[in-house]
C-alpha positions as CSV (number, residue, x, y, z in Angstrom):
1,M,0.6,20.6,1.7
2,T,1.4,24.1,2.7
3,S,5.0,25.8,2.2
4,R,6.2,25.2,5.5
5,E,5.5,21.2,5.3
6,T,7.0,21.2,1.8
7,I,10.5,22.8,3.1
8,A,10.1,20.6,6.4
9,L,9.8,17.5,4.2
10,L,12.9,18.4,2.1
11,A,15.0,19.0,5.2
12,V,13.9,15.4,6.3
13,G,13.9,14.2,3.0
14,L,17.0,15.2,1.4
15,P,19.9,13.6,3.8
16,S,17.7,10.5,3.6
17,L,17.5,10.1,0.2
18,T,21.3,11.2,0.5
19,A,21.9,8.4,2.9
20,I,20.6,5.6,0.5
21,L,22.6,7.1,-2.7
22,V,25.6,7.0,-0.5
23,A,24.9,3.4,0.5
24,V,24.7,2.5,-3.5
25,A,27.0,5.1,-5.6
26,P,30.7,4.2,-6.7
27,R,33.3,4.8,-4.4
28,R,34.5,7.9,-6.1
29,A,31.2,9.3,-6.2
30,V,30.5,8.9,-2.5
31,Q,31.8,11.8,-1.0
32,P,30.6,14.5,-3.6
33,V,27.2,12.9,-3.2
34,A,27.4,13.1,0.4
35,L,28.2,16.4,1.0
36,T,26.3,17.9,-1.9
37,G,23.4,16.3,-0.2
38,L,24.1,17.3,3.3
39,G,24.9,20.6,2.3
40,L,21.4,21.2,0.5
41,A,19.7,19.6,3.4
42,G,21.2,21.8,5.8
43,L,20.3,24.7,3.6
44,A,16.7,23.5,3.6
45,A,16.7,23.3,7.3
46,I,17.8,26.9,7.4
47,V,15.7,28.3,5.3
48,L,12.5,26.5,7.3
49,S,14.0,28.1,10.6
50,I,14.1,31.6,8.9
51,V,10.2,31.1,7.5
52,A,9.1,29.9,10.7
53,L,10.7,32.7,12.5
54,A,9.7,35.3,10.3
55,D,6.2,35.0,11.2
56,P,6.2,33.3,14.4
57,G,2.7,33.6,15.4
58,Q,1.6,31.3,12.7
59,L,1.7,27.6,13.7
60,E,1.4,24.6,11.2
61,V,-0.1,21.9,14.0
62,S,-1.2,18.5,13.5
63,D,-1.4,15.2,15.1
64,W,2.0,14.4,13.6
65,V,3.7,17.4,12.6
66,V,4.2,20.5,14.3
67,I,6.5,23.7,13.0
68,D,6.4,26.6,15.6
69,A,9.0,29.0,16.5
70,A,10.7,26.5,18.9
71,G,10.7,23.9,16.6
72,G,12.0,26.4,13.6
73,L,14.9,27.9,15.8
74,M,16.2,24.0,16.8
75,V,15.7,22.8,13.2
76,G,17.8,25.7,12.1
77,V,20.5,24.9,14.6
78,V,20.3,21.3,13.4
79,G,20.7,22.5,9.8
80,L,23.5,25.0,10.7
81,V,25.6,22.2,12.2
82,A,24.8,19.4,9.9
83,L,26.1,22.0,7.3
84,A,29.1,22.6,9.0
85,S,30.1,18.9,9.9
86,A,29.6,18.3,6.3
87,I,32.5,20.9,5.5
88,A,34.6,19.5,8.2
89,S,34.1,15.6,7.2
90,P,36.7,15.6,4.6
91,A,39.5,16.7,6.7
92,Y,38.8,14.3,9.4
93,L,38.3,11.5,7.4
94,D,42.1,12.0,5.4
95,T,43.5,11.3,9.1
96,A,41.4,9.0,10.7
97,P,42.2,5.7,10.9
98,S,40.7,2.7,8.7
99,G,38.3,2.1,11.7
100,L,35.3,-0.5,11.8
101,F,34.6,-0.8,8.1
102,G,38.3,-0.5,6.9
103,A,40.1,2.0,4.6
104,T,37.8,1.0,1.3
105,N,34.3,1.2,2.9
106,G,34.9,3.4,5.9
107,P,34.0,6.8,4.0
108,R,30.7,5.1,2.5
109,A,29.7,3.9,6.4
110,Y,30.6,7.0,7.9
111,Y,28.5,9.3,5.4
112,A,25.6,7.1,5.3
113,A,25.2,7.1,9.0
114,L,26.1,10.9,9.3
115,A,23.2,11.4,6.3
116,A,20.7,9.2,8.6
117,F,21.5,10.8,11.8
118,V,20.8,14.0,10.1
119,A,17.6,13.0,8.7
120,V,16.3,11.7,11.8
121,L,17.7,14.6,14.0
122,T,15.9,17.0,11.7
123,A,12.6,15.3,12.3
124,V,12.5,15.2,16.1
125,P,11.7,19.3,16.4
126,L,9.2,18.5,13.5
127,A,7.3,15.8,15.6
128,G,4.2,16.3,16.7
129,N,3.2,13.8,18.6
130,L,4.8,12.3,21.7
131,G,5.0,9.1,20.3
132,A,6.3,9.4,17.4
133,A,8.9,11.9,19.1
134,W,9.9,8.9,21.1
135,L,10.4,6.6,18.0
136,L,12.5,9.5,16.6
137,V,14.6,10.1,19.4
138,E,15.4,6.7,19.5
139,A,16.3,6.4,16.0
140,T,19.1,8.8,16.6
141,T,20.5,6.9,19.1
142,A,20.8,3.6,16.5
143,A,22.5,5.9,13.9
144,S,24.6,7.8,16.4
145,A,25.8,4.7,18.2
146,I,27.6,3.5,15.0
147,L,29.5,7.0,14.6
148,V,30.6,6.9,18.2
149,G,32.4,3.4,17.9
150,L,33.4,4.3,14.2
151,S,37.2,4.3,14.8
152,G,37.1,0.8,16.1
153,K,39.4,1.7,19.1
154,P,38.5,-0.4,22.4
155,R,38.0,3.0,23.8
156,A,35.6,4.1,21.2
157,L,33.7,0.8,21.2
158,E,33.2,1.0,24.9
159,A,32.3,4.4,24.3
160,G,29.6,3.7,21.5
161,W,27.8,0.6,23.6
162,K,27.7,2.9,26.9
163,Y,25.8,5.4,24.9
164,L,23.5,3.0,23.1
165,L,22.7,1.1,26.6
166,L,22.4,4.1,29.0
167,T,20.6,6.1,26.5
168,S,18.3,2.9,25.5
169,L,17.6,2.3,29.0
170,G,16.3,5.9,29.7
171,L,14.2,6.1,26.9
172,G,12.8,2.8,28.0
173,F,11.5,4.7,31.1
174,S,10.1,7.2,28.9
175,L,8.1,4.5,27.1
176,L,7.0,3.5,30.4
177,G,5.5,6.6,31.0
178,I,4.0,7.0,27.6
179,V,2.2,3.9,27.9
180,L,0.6,5.1,31.4
181,L,-0.1,8.1,29.7
182,A,-2.1,6.3,27.0
183,S,-3.8,4.4,29.7
184,V,-5.4,7.1,31.4
185,T,-6.1,9.2,28.0
186,P,-9.7,8.6,26.8
187,G,-9.4,6.7,23.6
188,G,-6.4,5.4,23.8
189,T,-4.9,6.1,20.3
190,L,-1.7,7.4,19.1
191,E,-3.5,10.6,17.8
192,L,-4.5,11.4,21.5
193,L,-0.8,11.5,22.2
194,S,-0.4,14.9,20.1
195,W,1.0,17.7,22.0
196,R,-2.8,19.6,22.0
197,S,-4.3,16.2,22.8
198,L,-2.5,15.7,25.5
199,S,-2.8,19.0,26.9
200,A,-6.4,19.0,26.7
201,D,-7.4,15.2,27.4
202,V,-5.2,14.0,30.0
203,P,-6.6,14.0,33.7
204,A,-4.9,15.0,36.8
205,G,-3.9,12.0,39.0
206,E,-1.2,10.1,40.3
207,T,-0.7,8.1,37.6
208,T,-0.2,11.1,35.3
209,L,2.0,12.6,37.7
210,V,4.0,9.2,37.7
211,A,3.9,8.9,33.6
212,F,5.3,12.8,33.4
213,L,8.4,12.1,35.5
214,L,9.4,8.8,34.1
215,V,9.4,10.3,30.6
216,L,11.1,13.2,32.0
217,V,13.7,11.2,33.4
218,G,14.2,9.2,30.8
219,L,14.6,11.6,28.5
220,A,17.2,13.3,31.1
221,A,19.3,10.4,30.0
222,K,19.6,11.4,26.3
223,I,19.9,15.1,27.1
224,G,22.9,14.4,29.5
225,W,21.5,16.2,32.4
226,A,23.0,15.0,35.6
227,P,22.8,12.2,37.6
228,V,22.3,10.4,34.2
229,H,24.9,11.8,31.9
230,N,27.1,9.3,32.7
231,W,27.5,8.3,28.7
232,L,28.1,11.9,27.3
233,P,31.7,12.4,28.5
234,D,33.0,9.3,26.6
235,A,31.0,9.5,23.6
236,H,31.3,13.3,22.9
237,S,35.3,12.7,23.1
238,E,35.4,9.4,21.2
239,A,33.2,10.2,18.3
240,P,34.8,11.7,14.9
241,P,34.6,15.2,15.5
242,P,31.9,16.4,13.0
243,V,29.8,14.0,15.1
244,S,30.7,15.3,18.5
245,A,29.3,18.6,17.1
246,L,26.1,16.8,16.2
247,L,25.9,15.1,19.4
248,S,26.3,18.1,21.4
249,A,25.4,21.3,19.7
250,A,22.2,19.7,18.1
251,L,21.0,16.5,19.5
252,L,20.8,17.3,23.1
253,P,18.8,20.8,22.8
254,A,16.6,18.8,20.5
255,V,15.7,16.2,23.0
256,L,15.7,18.9,25.5
257,L,12.9,20.7,23.4
258,V,10.9,17.5,23.5
259,A,10.9,17.5,27.0
260,W,9.8,20.9,27.2
261,R,6.7,20.2,24.8
262,V,6.1,17.6,27.3
263,E,6.3,19.7,30.4
264,R,3.9,22.3,28.5
265,A,1.4,19.6,27.4
266,L,1.2,18.0,31.0
267,E,0.8,21.5,32.8
268,P,-2.9,21.6,32.9
269,A,-2.7,17.8,34.9
270,V,0.4,17.9,36.9
271,G,0.4,21.6,37.6
272,T,2.5,24.6,36.4
273,D,4.7,24.4,39.2
274,T,5.6,20.9,39.7
275,G,6.9,20.3,36.0
276,R,9.0,23.4,36.2
277,V,10.4,22.8,39.7
278,V,11.8,19.5,38.1
279,L,13.4,21.2,35.3
280,M,14.8,23.4,37.6
281,G,16.2,20.7,39.7
282,F,18.0,19.2,36.5
283,G,19.1,22.3,35.9
284,L,21.0,23.3,38.9
285,L,22.2,19.7,39.4
286,S,23.6,19.6,36.3
287,L,25.5,22.7,36.8
288,A,26.6,21.4,40.3
289,V,27.9,18.3,39.0
290,A,29.8,19.9,35.9
291,V,31.8,22.5,37.7
292,P,34.2,20.2,39.6
293,F,35.0,18.7,36.3
294,L,35.6,21.9,34.5
295,W,38.3,23.1,37.2
296,R,40.2,20.0,36.3
297,P,43.1,19.6,33.3
298,L,41.3,17.6,30.6
299,A,41.8,16.5,26.9
300,W,40.1,19.2,24.8
301,K,37.2,16.9,23.5
302,R,36.1,15.9,27.2
303,L,36.7,19.4,28.2
304,L,34.0,20.2,25.9
305,A,31.8,17.2,26.7
306,Y,31.5,18.4,30.5
307,S,30.9,22.1,29.2
308,S,27.9,20.5,27.5
309,L,26.4,19.3,30.6
310,E,26.7,23.2,32.1
311,H,25.1,24.2,29.2
312,M,22.2,21.9,28.9
313,G,21.9,22.7,32.7
314,V,21.3,26.2,31.9
315,I,18.8,26.0,29.0
316,A,16.6,23.8,31.6
317,L,16.8,26.4,34.1
318,G,15.5,28.9,31.5
319,V,12.7,26.8,30.3
320,G,11.9,26.3,34.2
321,F,11.7,29.7,34.7
322,A,9.4,30.4,31.7
323,T,9.2,34.1,31.6
324,P,9.7,36.1,28.4
325,I,12.9,37.6,29.6
326,A,14.2,33.8,30.2
327,L,12.8,32.2,27.4
328,A,14.9,34.9,25.1
329,G,18.2,34.0,26.9
330,V,17.0,30.2,26.2
331,A,16.9,31.0,22.4
332,V,20.4,32.9,22.4
333,H,21.8,30.2,24.5
334,I,20.9,27.2,22.3
335,V,21.8,28.9,19.2
336,G,25.3,30.4,20.7
337,H,26.2,27.1,22.4
338,A,25.8,25.0,19.3
339,V,28.1,27.5,17.1
340,A,31.0,28.0,19.9
341,K,30.7,24.0,20.6
342,A,31.0,22.9,17.0
343,L,33.7,25.1,16.4
344,G,35.5,23.6,19.5
345,F,35.0,20.0,18.3
346,Y,35.9,20.9,14.6
347,A,39.4,22.3,15.8
348,A,39.9,18.7,17.7
349,T,40.8,17.4,13.8
350,P,44.1,20.0,13.0
351,L,44.6,19.9,17.1
352,L,45.5,16.2,17.1
353,G,47.1,16.6,13.8
354,H,49.4,19.2,15.6
355,E,49.6,17.6,19.2
356,P,48.7,14.0,19.0
357,R,48.5,14.0,22.7
358,S,45.4,16.0,22.7
359,A,43.6,12.7,22.3
360,G,44.2,11.6,25.7
361,H,45.5,14.8,28.0
362,A,45.2,18.6,28.2
363,V,47.5,20.6,25.8
364,T,48.8,24.2,26.7
365,G,50.4,26.9,24.6
366,I,48.8,26.1,21.1
367,A,48.6,29.9,20.5
368,R,52.0,30.2,20.8
369,T,53.0,27.1,17.9
370,Q,49.7,27.3,16.0
371,P,48.3,30.9,16.3
372,A,45.2,30.4,14.0
373,L,44.5,27.3,15.7
374,G,44.6,28.8,19.2
375,T,42.6,31.5,17.9
376,T,39.8,29.2,17.1
377,M,40.0,27.2,20.3
378,G,40.3,30.6,22.1
379,L,37.1,31.9,20.4
380,S,35.2,28.5,21.0
381,L,36.3,28.3,25.0
382,G,35.9,32.0,25.6
383,T,32.2,32.0,24.4
384,L,31.6,28.7,26.2
385,A,32.8,30.4,29.4
386,G,30.5,33.3,28.8
387,L,33.7,35.8,28.7
388,P,32.2,39.2,27.7
389,P,31.0,39.9,25.4
390,S,30.0,36.6,24.3
391,P,26.3,36.1,23.4
392,L,26.4,33.2,26.3
393,F,27.2,35.8,28.7
394,L,24.5,37.9,27.9
395,S,21.9,34.7,27.6
396,E,22.9,33.7,31.1
397,I,22.1,37.4,32.5
398,L,18.8,36.9,30.8
399,I,18.0,33.6,32.3
400,I,18.9,34.6,35.7
401,A,17.2,37.7,35.6
402,G,13.7,35.6,34.4
403,G,14.7,33.6,37.4
404,F,14.1,36.3,39.7
405,E,11.3,37.8,37.9
406,A,9.6,34.5,38.0
407,G,9.7,34.6,41.8
408,H,12.7,32.0,42.2
409,P,15.5,33.7,44.0
410,W,17.0,31.0,45.2
411,A,17.5,28.9,42.0
412,A,18.7,32.1,40.0
413,T,21.1,32.7,42.9
414,G,22.5,29.5,43.1
415,A,22.6,29.3,39.1
416,A,24.5,32.5,39.2
417,A,27.1,31.0,41.8
418,L,27.6,28.0,39.9
419,L,28.2,29.6,36.7
420,A,30.5,31.8,38.1
421,L,32.5,28.8,39.3
422,G,32.2,27.6,36.2
423,F,33.4,30.5,34.2
424,V,36.5,30.4,36.7
425,G,37.3,26.9,35.3
426,L,36.8,27.5,31.7
427,A,38.5,30.8,31.9
428,H,41.7,28.9,33.2
429,A,41.2,26.4,30.7
430,L,41.5,29.0,28.3
431,V,44.5,30.7,29.3
432,E,46.4,27.4,29.7
433,T,45.2,25.9,26.4
434,T,46.0,29.0,24.3
435,G,48.6,30.7,25.9
436,G,50.3,28.7,28.6
437,S,53.7,26.7,28.6
438,T,54.6,25.2,25.1
439,R,56.6,21.9,24.7
440,R,58.0,20.5,21.6
441,R,55.6,19.5,19.1
442,E,55.7,16.0,17.9
443,R,54.3,17.4,14.3
444,A,54.3,20.8,13.1
445,E,51.2,21.0,10.8
446,A,47.6,21.0,11.7
447,P,45.4,19.1,8.8
448,G,42.0,20.4,7.7
449,L,43.2,24.0,9.7
450,G,42.0,25.9,6.0
451,A,38.2,24.7,6.7
452,V,38.1,25.1,10.4
453,M,39.5,28.6,9.9
454,A,36.7,29.3,7.3
455,L,34.2,27.9,9.8
456,S,35.6,30.1,12.4
457,A,35.2,33.5,10.8
458,A,31.7,32.1,9.9
459,A,30.8,31.7,13.7
460,S,32.8,35.1,14.7
461,L,30.1,36.8,12.7
462,I,27.0,35.0,13.8
463,L,28.1,35.1,17.5
464,L,28.3,38.7,16.7
465,V,24.9,39.2,15.4
466,L,23.5,37.2,18.2
467,A,25.4,39.1,20.8
468,G,23.5,42.0,19.2
469,A,20.1,40.0,19.3
470,A,20.3,39.3,22.7
471,F,19.7,43.1,23.2
472,W,16.1,43.3,21.3
473,L,14.8,39.8,21.4
474,P,12.8,40.0,24.6
475,D,10.1,42.1,23.2
476,T,9.9,40.3,19.9
477,D,6.9,38.0,18.7
478,I,9.8,35.1,18.4
479,V,9.5,35.3,22.5
480,E,5.7,35.7,22.9
481,A,5.1,32.7,20.4
482,L,7.8,30.6,22.5
483,V,5.9,31.9,25.8
484,K,2.5,30.8,24.0
485,G,3.8,27.3,23.0
486,L,1.2,25.0,21.3
487,G,-1.5,26.8,23.0
């Protein structure tokens, strides 16, 4: 076993062990055990990311496990958000209602499900086999659906069921596509569903094309691409804030990585243009559907959820353009979106304490009554809007430039126009949320604000470094490895 495989085993094994220990630990030990295990798991994932990206040309590829530049990047994002969600969880639990499992067992159920979710989510980018990736993506649904409905409120339970049913239905289409791929692959064994085997052994033909479309459309339901995104706003807005952060900042791009690998593996069989045009279509449609919602006054978490639809569309476009400059933009966008979006969801805990109406209504003037909280929300929303010098502003420029370079001016121009419209909507929300008219707050305190401010300081530093990295990344070995993929 190589050092990379050892670290990968730790990154997946530590949260798995944490889930088991939390389930059997004495009640007083539940939170310390959970926070320690999740913290170590997050650090292991970040170390694996650093190791993978420090030498991106070195691949660990087998029939079941793959550690490449794209996987290393995504594992690092999962580890970073998992670590931050662990830090933000105690404040949420201190203010959360008893929920489905009651006040006594609620923290145990929360941390056990959270650790199981992190374990499976960490494994998704490391799956070297389409069949294994499908099973892991389906497993994330089981673990996270419990967390979405954890509060026990009718709207949360409805959101949990909608999330479970719609994403499972989508993954059912993906499973049908996988079965079709297996039927046309010589030998028909699970090992031949590895990424390299799919690229080499799947023959061209109508069956393969249909299978490809089924797999991608099914995964789109989990990624939250329009028009199969209906579960996303409800689930993200009703889940506990640390869970919403993982859903939006880590789960969506991790499943998108699986879709990207499917497209790359089946390029020889379905054609380069076919796969990329499908990705660009999902990207443009997601941007177009998101924009009208971003122009409306929305509750804080719901606004962040529709922003996820927009940003998954941007990433899909970059992957579809597939030029080095576009893929550099994709890498920056994935990390920048994760940091800003997670921070925004963490701010929901003190926001709800400061302004209880924020659970279902748009809020204004937070910076006037709680400057520290308003600053954090402004940092998150300004970054997501692409306000210069946000790294997302730079990544979107790279992706659009990559579209022109790839010979898709119509898609690049359309994306630029839609992003401009999205910017106007989010910029208006930024001004109103932070500096708009104020109202008398029912409660002055903002529980958990200290932890959120610490995370905000860390996020500011990461975003600053990321903005600088956007200038040199296109000419690095990391981007070269992303272009090459597993070939």
